MDTraj code that builds the backbone (N, CA, C; nanometers):
import mdtraj as md
import numpy as np

residues = "TYR GLY GLY SER LEU LYS ASN ARG ALA ARG PHE LEU LEU GLU VAL LEU GLU ALA VAL ARG GLU VAL TRP PRO GLN ASP LYS ALA LEU LEU LEU ARG LEU SER ALA THR ASP TYR LEU PRO GLY GLY THR ASN LEU ALA GLU THR ILE GLU VAL VAL GLU MET ALA LYS LYS TYR VAL ASP LEU PHE HIS ILE SER SER GLY GLY ILE ALA PRO ALA SER LEU ASN ALA TYR PRO GLY TYR GLN ILE PRO PHE ALA GLU THR ILE LYS LYS GLU CYS ASP VAL PRO VAL ILE ALA VAL GLY LEU ILE SER LYS SER GLU MET VAL GLU GLU ILE LEU ALA ASN ASP ARG ALA ASP LEU VAL ALA LEU GLY ARG GLU LEU LEU ARG ASN PRO TYR TRP PRO SER ASN THR ALA TRP GLU LEU ASN GLN PRO TYR GLU PHE ALA ASP MET TYR LYS ARG ALA TYR LEU ARG LYS SER".split()
xyz = np.array([
    [9.3671, 13.0260, 13.7130],
    [9.3265, 12.9161, 13.6283],
    [9.1946, 12.9439, 13.5577],
    [9.1608, 13.0653, 13.5355],
    [9.0387, 13.0982, 13.4638],
    [9.0537, 13.2335, 13.3991],
    [8.9528, 13.2732, 13.3269],
    [8.9556, 13.4037, 13.2631],
    [9.0176, 13.3973, 13.1248],
    [9.1363, 13.4536, 13.1110],
    [9.2021, 13.4603, 12.9803],
    [9.2365, 13.3202, 12.9296],
    [9.2574, 13.3098, 12.8002],
    [9.2946, 13.1811, 12.7423],
    [9.4247, 13.1298, 12.8028],
    [9.5198, 13.2182, 12.8233],
    [9.6472, 13.1778, 12.8836],
    [9.6242, 13.1179, 13.0229],
    [9.5386, 13.1791, 13.1003],
    [9.5084, 13.1257, 13.2340],
    [9.4306, 12.9941, 13.2263],
    [9.3386, 12.9842, 13.1288],
    [9.2621, 12.8599, 13.1136],
    [9.3511, 12.7453, 13.0663],
    [9.4581, 12.7773, 12.9955],
    [9.5510, 12.6746, 12.9462],
    [9.6595, 12.6412, 13.0479],
    [9.6684, 12.7162, 13.1535],
    [9.7777, 12.6998, 13.2499],
    [9.7868, 12.5578, 13.3057],
    [9.6758, 12.5009, 13.3504],
    [9.6799, 12.3663, 13.4085],
    [9.7321, 12.2651, 13.3063],
    [9.6795, 12.2712, 13.1849],
    [9.7258, 12.1822, 13.0786],
    [9.8761, 12.1961, 13.0582],
    [9.9239, 12.3184, 13.0494],
    [10.0666, 12.3418, 13.0260],
    [10.1519, 12.2942, 13.1428],
    [10.1034, 12.3118, 13.2637],
    [10.1771, 12.2633, 13.3810],
    [10.1857, 12.1107, 13.3806],
    [10.0765, 12.0458, 13.3446],
    [10.0770, 11.8995, 13.3370],
    [10.1719, 11.8531, 13.2265],
    [10.1642, 11.9162, 13.1103],
    [10.2530, 11.8783, 13.0000],
    [10.3996, 11.8968, 13.0369],
    [10.4300, 12.0066, 13.1027],
    [10.5683, 12.0320, 13.1440],
    [10.6163, 11.9230, 13.2410],
    [10.5326, 11.8879, 13.3374],
    [10.5696, 11.7853, 13.4359],
    [10.5852, 11.6482, 13.3696],
    [10.4961, 11.6165, 13.2790],
    [10.5049, 11.4884, 13.2090],
    [10.6302, 11.4848, 13.1218],
    [10.6559, 11.5931, 13.0515],
    [10.7715, 11.5981, 12.9614],
    [10.9022, 11.5772, 13.0374],
    [10.9082, 11.6250, 13.1609],
    [11.0299, 11.6101, 13.2413],
    [11.0637, 11.4642, 13.2687],
    [10.9637, 11.3785, 13.2790],
    [10.9882, 11.2380, 13.3104],
    [10.9619, 11.1444, 13.1917],
    [10.9085, 11.1988, 13.0846],
    [10.8729, 11.1170, 12.9688],
    [10.9994, 11.0747, 12.8949],
    [11.0106, 10.9469, 12.8562],
    [11.1287, 10.9014, 12.7818],
    [11.1439, 10.9775, 12.6494],
    [11.2649, 11.0199, 12.6206],
    [11.2896, 11.0974, 12.4988],
    [11.2615, 11.0176, 12.3718],
    [11.2699, 10.8857, 12.3807],
    [11.2472, 10.8030, 12.2623],
    [11.0996, 10.7653, 12.2439],
    [11.0115, 10.8227, 12.3244],
    [10.8677, 10.7986, 12.3132],
    [10.7975, 10.9288, 12.2762],
    [10.7042, 10.9190, 12.1832],
    [10.6283, 11.0373, 12.1429],
    [10.5235, 11.0711, 12.2490],
    [10.5098, 11.1994, 12.2758],
    [10.4061, 11.2479, 12.3666],
    [10.2956, 11.3092, 12.2810],
    [10.1765, 11.2516, 12.2898],
    [10.0623, 11.2955, 12.2107],
    [9.9629, 11.3695, 12.2988],
    [9.8935, 11.4648, 12.2375],
    [9.7886, 11.5385, 12.3076],
    [9.6657, 11.5427, 12.2182],
    [9.5527, 11.4992, 12.2709],
    [9.4266, 11.5076, 12.1970],
    [9.3537, 11.6331, 12.2420],
    [9.3140, 11.7126, 12.1460],
    [9.2416, 11.8369, 12.1723],
    [9.1162, 11.8437, 12.0869],
    [9.0120, 11.9024, 12.1421],
    [8.8938, 11.9352, 12.0634],
    [8.9133, 12.0740, 12.0059],
    [8.9095, 12.0837, 11.8742],
    [8.9294, 12.2126, 11.8084],
    [8.8108, 12.3052, 11.8306],
    [8.6940, 12.2483, 11.8490],
    [8.5729, 12.3255, 11.8758],
    [8.4741, 12.2363, 11.9498],
    [8.3856, 12.3000, 12.0252],
    [8.2773, 12.2232, 12.0872],
    [8.1434, 12.2578, 12.0223],
    [8.1483, 12.3413, 11.9171],
    [8.0303, 12.3775, 11.8382],
    [7.9278, 12.4597, 11.9157],
    [7.9666, 12.5161, 12.0284],
    [7.8731, 12.5945, 12.1086],
    [7.9091, 12.7423, 12.1041],
    [7.8096, 12.8303, 12.1023],
    [7.8389, 12.9735, 12.1072],
    [7.9157, 13.0074, 12.2351],
    [8.0254, 13.0783, 12.2213],
    [8.1060, 13.1166, 12.3363],
    [8.1930, 13.0045, 12.3906],
    [8.1911, 12.8895, 12.3246],
    [8.2701, 12.7746, 12.3700],
    [8.4063, 12.7703, 12.3029],
    [8.4668, 12.6548, 12.3061],
    [8.5963, 12.6342, 12.2421],
    [8.5828, 12.6540, 12.0922],
    [8.6816, 12.7221, 12.0333],
    [8.6786, 12.7427, 11.8885],
    [8.8174, 12.7195, 11.8298],
    [8.8244, 12.7096, 11.6993],
    [8.9494, 12.6774, 11.6314],
    [9.0574, 12.7819, 11.6564],
    [9.0219, 12.9094, 11.6554],
    [9.1219, 13.0152, 11.6769],
    [9.1892, 13.0005, 11.8133],
    [9.1106, 12.9743, 11.9170],
    [9.1691, 12.9555, 12.0506],
    [9.2489, 12.8258, 12.0580],
    [9.2020, 12.7229, 11.9910],
    [9.2754, 12.5964, 11.9914],
    [9.4115, 12.6139, 11.9256],
    [9.4181, 12.6921, 11.8200],
    [9.5465, 12.7218, 11.7557],
    [9.6404, 12.7888, 11.8559],
    [9.5891, 12.8817, 11.9343],
    [9.6722, 12.9476, 12.0362],
    [9.7204, 12.8479, 12.1415],
    [9.6336, 12.7571, 12.1830],
    [9.6722, 12.6564, 12.2824],
    [9.7797, 12.5645, 12.2244],
    [9.7639, 12.5238, 12.0998],
    [9.8656, 12.4398, 12.0355],
    [9.9990, 12.5130, 12.0317],
    [9.9969, 12.6412, 11.9986],
    [10.1213, 12.7196, 11.9968],
    [10.1876, 12.7198, 12.1349],
    [10.1072, 12.7296, 12.2400],
    [10.1621, 12.7281, 12.3763],
    [10.2142, 12.5897, 12.4141],
    [10.1496, 12.4852, 12.3643],
    [10.1809, 12.3484, 12.4072],
    [10.2851, 12.2789, 12.3210],
    [10.3136, 12.3311, 12.2035],
    [10.3959, 12.2541, 12.1104],
    [10.5398, 12.2313, 12.1558],
    [10.5872, 12.3082, 12.2521],
    [10.7226, 12.2820, 12.3015],
    [10.7281, 12.1553, 12.3872],
    [10.6120, 12.1051, 12.4287],
    [10.6052, 11.9847, 12.5114],
    [10.5551, 11.8616, 12.4351],
    [10.4825, 11.8830, 12.3275],
    [10.4069, 11.7767, 12.2608],
    [10.4693, 11.7422, 12.1255],
    [10.4743, 11.6129, 12.0959],
    [10.5300, 11.5666, 11.9690],
    [10.4250, 11.5543, 11.8592],
    [10.3015, 11.5263, 11.8962],
    [10.1976, 11.4993, 11.7981],
    [10.0624, 11.5378, 11.8569],
    [9.9837, 11.6127, 11.7803],
    [9.8525, 11.6602, 11.8258],
    [9.7416, 11.5808, 11.7566],
    [9.6549, 11.5215, 11.8367],
    [9.5415, 11.4432, 11.7889],
    [9.4207, 11.5369, 11.7939],
    [9.3756, 11.5822, 11.6781],
    [9.2758, 11.6889, 11.6717],
    [9.1370, 11.6322, 11.6443],
    [9.0478, 11.6581, 11.7369],
    [8.9106, 11.6113, 11.7299],
    [8.8183, 11.7326, 11.7437],
    [8.6944, 11.7084, 11.7783],
    [8.6023, 11.8176, 11.8104],
    [8.4976, 11.7642, 11.9061],
    [8.4262, 11.8567, 11.9678],
    [8.3253, 11.8190, 12.0656],
    [8.2130, 11.7394, 12.0035],
    [8.1364, 11.6762, 12.0871],
    [8.0241, 11.5994, 12.0381],
    [7.9345, 11.5532, 12.1510],
    [7.9708, 11.5930, 12.2714],
    [7.8932, 11.5518, 12.3878],
    [7.7880, 11.6572, 12.4216],
    [7.8280, 11.7827, 12.4146],
    [7.7360, 11.8920, 12.4483],
    [7.6211, 11.8956, 12.3474],
    [7.5069, 11.9450, 12.3894],
    [7.3918, 11.9516, 12.2990],
    [7.4085, 12.0626, 12.1946],
    [7.4936, 12.0382, 12.0971],
    [7.5171, 12.1360, 11.9913],
    [7.4668, 12.0792, 11.8595],
    [7.4290, 12.1679, 11.7705],
    [7.3882, 12.1260, 11.6371],
    [7.5135, 12.0850, 11.5605],
    [7.5181, 11.9607, 11.5175],
    [7.6380, 11.9076, 11.4552],
    [7.6008, 11.8248, 11.3336],
    [7.6604, 11.8580, 11.2209],
    [7.6404, 11.7820, 11.0985],
    [7.7626, 11.6932, 11.0782],
    [7.7587, 11.5725, 11.1333],
    [7.8720, 11.4807, 11.1231],
    [7.8607, 11.3982, 10.9954],
    [7.9674, 11.3946, 10.9192],
    [7.9755, 11.3179, 10.7946],
    [8.1202, 11.2689, 10.7820],
    [8.1482, 11.1709, 10.6988],
    [8.2856, 11.1213, 10.6876],
    [8.3848, 11.2337, 10.6564],
    [8.4808, 11.2496, 10.7450],
    [8.5853, 11.3498, 10.7271],
    [8.5545, 11.4870, 10.7828],
    [8.4452, 11.5023, 10.8544],
    [8.4034, 11.6360, 10.8977],
    [8.5027, 11.7064, 10.9895],
    [8.5909, 11.6339, 11.0555],
    [8.6869, 11.6976, 11.1458],
    [8.8237, 11.7199, 11.0814],
    [8.8451, 11.6672, 10.9636],
    [8.9754, 11.6789, 10.8974],
    [9.0202, 11.8239, 10.8817],
    [8.9340, 11.9174, 10.8416],
    [8.9807, 12.0560, 10.8260],
    [9.0415, 12.1160, 10.9531],
    [8.9970, 12.0720, 11.0698],
    [9.0562, 12.1228, 11.1942],
    [9.2021, 12.0797, 11.2046],
    [9.2277, 11.9519, 11.1824],
    [9.3658, 11.9012, 11.1877],
    [9.4511, 11.9679, 11.0805],
    [9.3961, 11.9796, 10.9617],
    [9.4692, 12.0404, 10.8500],
    [9.5070, 12.1853, 10.8817],
    [9.4148, 12.2610, 10.9355],
    [9.4418, 12.4012, 10.9693],
    [9.5480, 12.4115, 11.0780],
    [9.5371, 12.3312, 11.1817],
    [9.6354, 12.3357, 11.2910],
    [9.7726, 12.2936, 11.2408],
    [9.7780, 12.1925, 11.1558],
    [9.9060, 12.1481, 11.0980],
    [9.9737, 12.2634, 11.0241],
    [9.8974, 12.3334, 10.9431],
    [9.9544, 12.4410, 10.8616],
    [9.9835, 12.5673, 10.9437],
    [9.8910, 12.6058, 11.0292],
    [9.9073, 12.7291, 11.1074],
    [10.0167, 12.7182, 11.2132],
    [10.0291, 12.6014, 11.2744],
    [10.1203, 12.5845, 11.3886],
    [10.2471, 12.5074, 11.3533],
    [10.2537, 12.4533, 11.2331],
    [10.3696, 12.3754, 11.1886],
    [10.4003, 12.2624, 11.2868],
    [10.2982, 12.1809, 11.3141],
    [10.3114, 12.0662, 11.4046],
    [10.2529, 11.9423, 11.3361],
    [10.3012, 11.8236, 11.3728],
    [10.2395, 11.7014, 11.3209],
    [10.1046, 11.6768, 11.3886],
    [10.0084, 11.6278, 11.3096],
    [9.8727, 11.6075, 11.3606],
    [9.8167, 11.4723, 11.3177],
    [9.7199, 11.4270, 11.3970],
    [9.6391, 11.3097, 11.3644],
    [9.4995, 11.3610, 11.3303],
    [9.4461, 11.3180, 11.2163],
    [9.3105, 11.3560, 11.1766],
    [9.2127, 11.2462, 11.2172],
    [9.0924, 11.2867, 11.2515],
    [8.9840, 11.1947, 11.2874],
    [8.8558, 11.2438, 11.2212],
    [8.7491, 11.1678, 11.2369],
    [8.6198, 11.2166, 11.1912],
    [8.5447, 11.1214, 11.1016],
    [8.4999, 11.0095, 11.1551],
    [8.4208, 10.9116, 11.0804],
    [8.4930, 10.8644, 10.9543],
    [8.6220, 10.8490, 10.9634],
    [8.7040, 10.8032, 10.8514],
    [8.6984, 10.6507, 10.8490],
    [8.6589, 10.5942, 10.7348],
    [8.6473, 10.4489, 10.7267],
    [8.6962, 10.3909, 10.5945],
    [8.7180, 10.4729, 10.4959],
    [8.7563, 10.4255, 10.3622],
    [8.9047, 10.4493, 10.3367],
    [8.9694, 10.3501, 10.2773],
    [9.1123, 10.3626, 10.2476],
    [9.1395, 10.4786, 10.1520],
    [9.0465, 10.5064, 10.0617],
    [9.0649, 10.6175, 9.9677],
    [9.0726, 10.7511, 10.0415],
    [8.9928, 10.7660, 10.1451],
    [8.9964, 10.8893, 10.2231],
    [9.1278, 10.8999, 10.2992],
    [9.1726, 10.7897, 10.3562],
    [9.3007, 10.7897, 10.4271],
    [9.4117, 10.8313, 10.3317],
    [9.4137, 10.7711, 10.2126],
    [9.5169, 10.8053, 10.1142],
    [9.5110, 10.9524, 10.0752],
    [9.3919, 11.0053, 10.0553],
    [9.3773, 11.1465, 10.0173],
    [9.4312, 11.2374, 10.1261],
    [9.3993, 11.2093, 10.2500],
    [9.4446, 11.2921, 10.3625],
    [9.5969, 11.2942, 10.3688],
    [9.6571, 11.1764, 10.3602],
    [9.8029, 11.1667, 10.3726],
    [9.8741, 11.2197, 10.2484],
    [9.8234, 11.1867, 10.1300],
    [9.8876, 11.2306, 10.0054],
    [9.8863, 11.3819, 9.9909],
    [9.7827, 11.4462, 10.0421],
    [9.7712, 11.5917, 10.0311],
    [9.8226, 11.6642, 10.1544],
    [9.8942, 11.5925, 10.2410],
    [9.9584, 11.6504, 10.3595],
    [9.8590, 11.7244, 10.4492],
    [9.7375, 11.6724, 10.4565],
    [9.6359, 11.7330, 10.5420],
    [9.6546, 11.6911, 10.6870],
    [9.7231, 11.5774, 10.7073],
    [9.7558, 11.5258, 10.8406],
    [9.8735, 11.4307, 10.8251],
    [9.9356, 11.4004, 10.9378],
    [10.0503, 11.3096, 10.9369],
    [10.0099, 11.1656, 10.9662],
    [9.9032, 11.1495, 11.0413],
    [9.8459, 11.0189, 11.0727],
    [9.6944, 11.0314, 11.0685],
    [9.6274, 10.9179, 11.0571],
    [9.4817, 10.9153, 11.0549],
    [9.4343, 10.8152, 11.1599],
    [9.3391, 10.8564, 11.2416],
    [9.2805, 10.7678, 11.3424],
    [9.1501, 10.7099, 11.2878],
    [9.1304, 10.5830, 11.3144],
    [9.0124, 10.5120, 11.2648],
    [8.9320, 10.4552, 11.3812],
    [8.9051, 10.5353, 11.4806],
    [8.8435, 10.4892, 11.6046],
    [8.7236, 10.3989, 11.5893],
    [8.6113, 10.4520, 11.5478],
    [8.4889, 10.3719, 11.5391],
    [8.5025, 10.2611, 11.4357],
    [8.5711, 10.2905, 11.3265],
    [8.5869, 10.1889, 11.2220],
    [8.6636, 10.0674, 11.2736],
    [8.7666, 10.0895, 11.3551],
    [8.8423, 9.9762, 11.4093],
    [8.7641, 9.9017, 11.5174],
    [8.6740, 9.9696, 11.5856],
    [8.5857, 9.8992, 11.6794],
    [8.4888, 9.8100, 11.6023],
    [8.4381, 9.8631, 11.4923],
    [8.3424, 9.7893, 11.4098],
    [8.4118, 9.6757, 11.3339],
    [8.5339, 9.7024, 11.2865],
    [8.6057, 9.6062, 11.2037],
    [8.7532, 9.6055, 11.2420],
    [8.7906, 9.5249, 11.3403],
    [8.9306, 9.5228, 11.3842],
    [9.0264, 9.4712, 11.2772],
    [8.9728, 9.4139, 11.1699],
    [9.0576, 9.3633, 11.0616],
    [9.0759, 9.4655, 10.9495],
    [9.0300, 9.5878, 10.9715],
    [9.0405, 9.6911, 10.8681],
    [9.1831, 9.7040, 10.8140],
    [9.2861, 9.7131, 10.8968],
    [9.4224, 9.7285, 10.8414],
    [9.4637, 9.6114, 10.7521],
    [9.4389, 9.4888, 10.7956],
    [9.4797, 9.3742, 10.7143],
    [9.3937, 9.3621, 10.5886],
    [9.2634, 9.3840, 10.6007],
    [9.1765, 9.3786, 10.4830],
    [9.2143, 9.4858, 10.3815],
    [9.2448, 9.6042, 10.4290],
    [9.2824, 9.7134, 10.3393],
    [9.4152, 9.6835, 10.2709],
    [9.5118, 9.6333, 10.3457],
    [9.6402, 9.5955, 10.2852],
    [9.6180, 9.4895, 10.1775],
    [9.5330, 9.3938, 10.2067],
    [9.5012, 9.2873, 10.1114],
    [9.4378, 9.3458, 9.9850],
    [9.3375, 9.4307, 10.0017],
    [9.2681, 9.4906, 9.8875],
    [9.3614, 9.5752, 9.8014],
    [9.4544, 9.6449, 9.8646],
    [9.5466, 9.7333, 9.7919],
    [9.6760, 9.6620, 9.7515],
    [9.6815, 9.5311, 9.7768],
    [9.7994, 9.4512, 9.7436],
    [9.9267, 9.5102, 9.8038],
    [9.9166, 9.5484, 9.9293],
    [10.0298, 9.6065, 10.0015],
    [10.0853, 9.5055, 10.1010],
    [10.2155, 9.5118, 10.1269],
    [10.2725, 9.4192, 10.2257],
    [10.2153, 9.4463, 10.3647],
    [10.1912, 9.3393, 10.4358],
    [10.1357, 9.3506, 10.5704],
    [10.1753, 9.2250, 10.6464],
    [10.2208, 9.2394, 10.7683],
    [10.2612, 9.1245, 10.8500],
    [10.1397, 9.0727, 10.9262],
    [10.0796, 8.9683, 10.8726],
    [9.9614, 8.9099, 10.9336],
    [10.0006, 8.8221, 11.0520],
    [9.9163, 8.8156, 11.1518],
    [9.9367, 8.7224, 11.2624],
    [9.9335, 8.5807, 11.2057],
    [10.0190, 8.4941, 11.2565],
    [10.0318, 8.3578, 11.2027],
    [9.8982, 8.2869, 11.1872],
    [9.8113, 8.2993, 11.2853],
    [9.6847, 8.2262, 11.2805],
    [9.5917, 8.2752, 11.1694],
    [9.6184, 8.3940, 11.1124],
    [9.5318, 8.4483, 11.0078],
    [9.5926, 8.4372, 10.8687],
    [9.7174, 8.3973, 10.8576],
    [9.7855, 8.3988, 10.7279],
    [9.7126, 8.3171, 10.6218],
    [9.6546, 8.2035, 10.6594],
    [9.5864, 8.1205, 10.5591],
    [9.4677, 8.1931, 10.4969],
    [9.4059, 8.2814, 10.5710],
    [9.2901, 8.3539, 10.5179],
    [9.3298, 8.4540, 10.4101],
    [9.4577, 8.4872, 10.4043],
    [9.5031, 8.5888, 10.3098],
    [9.5979, 8.5320, 10.2047],
    [9.5907, 8.4023, 10.1798],
    [9.6721, 8.3430, 10.0736],
    [9.6155, 8.3869, 9.9392],
    [9.7016, 8.4256, 9.8501],
    [9.6570, 8.4672, 9.7165],
    [9.6379, 8.3433, 9.6291],
    [9.5325, 8.3466, 9.5514],
    [9.5107, 8.2385, 9.4554],
    [9.5981, 8.2660, 9.3344],
    [9.6589, 8.1598, 9.2809],
    [9.7428, 8.1811, 9.1626],
    [9.6685, 8.1539, 9.0355],
])
top = md.Topology()
chain = top.add_chain()
for i, resn in enumerate(residues, 1):
    res = top.add_residue(resn, chain, resSeq=i)
    for name in ("N", "CA", "C"):
        top.add_atom(name, md.element.get_by_symbol(name[0]), res)
traj = md.Trajectory(xyz[None], top)
């Protein structure tokens, strides 16, 4: 369980195999991975691509993030992690979720329209604004099934 990348990935692969055996076929199995931890000698995108290749027979969708806990120099800006998801999607031919301080509907549309990811996660933005999906649908004049108690707030003026 150490040394080579294959040995370091062994525990993950064993867990995925065991989960896949009992996981309902009609439910997607997702795996969140950090593409890099931004540290010298640490996790990097090339190794993460290899791990995804090993894991893709068990996983339906890869949620691609990056490290941020270790004391590494990190320039975080809106969309900074998207290239990791985009690269893994293209290199490994797997569906991916992109993350990375995404908060604007225009950025979400760009990511999806350009096939950079299959889904977009809005973690911090949804914590800050749980109404982001309904507000965005309203702003873009898109259909959205509002909860009954909120429907009056989204009535259009004629």
